[in-house]
N, C-alpha and C positions, 0 to 999 in steps of 0.2 A: 777275109771275104765273107760277106753275109750269105744267108741261104738264098736270097733272091738273086744275088750275083752268081752263086755257084750253079744254081739250076739254069739260069740263062746261059752261062758259059758252056754248060754241058749239052743243052737241048735247044737253045735259041730263045729269042725274045717272045716269039709267038706262043710257044709252048709254056713259057714262064707265065705269060699273061693269062693263058687258058687254065692251067692247073697248078701253078706255082703255090698258091695258098693251100691247096689240098695236099700237095707233096710235103710242105712244111708241117702241116697238121699231123700227117701220118708219121713223119720223122719224130715229132715230139712224143706221140703215143708210144711208138716202138722204143724210143730212147728211155722213156720212163719205165718201161717194162724191164729194161736191162740195167738201169742205173745202180742197182744193188750189187752188180758184178764188177763195176768199174773201180779200179784201184790205181793209185799213182804209179807211173813208170819208175823203174829203179833209178834212184838218184834225184827224183823230182823234188822231194822235200828239201834235200840238201841244197839243190840249186836255188830254190826260192829263198831259203834262209841266207845263202851267200849273197844273193842279189839284194836282199833287205839290208844286210850288213854293209855292203859296199855302196849302196845308194847310187847306182849309175845314173847319168843324166837322162837316159831314156830306156825304158823297158816296157814291152807289151806282153801281156799274158792273156790267153783265151780261157776264160772261166766258164763260159756257157751261161745258160739261163738258170736262175734259181726259181724253183717252184715250190 
């Protein structure tokens, strides 16, 4: 679910239309302030390595935006 869908699902289409872009911008600013504290969850690296080894027919990972 993208940020536009998340905001709309929480506060409705009208609020999304009015301030959705501002909320996403604020989220990006705050996220970038904290990115240095982000670490993989326990087992995440092993999970990704195993998925790469198995090559399942379908797998989705949320990687976020690279800046």
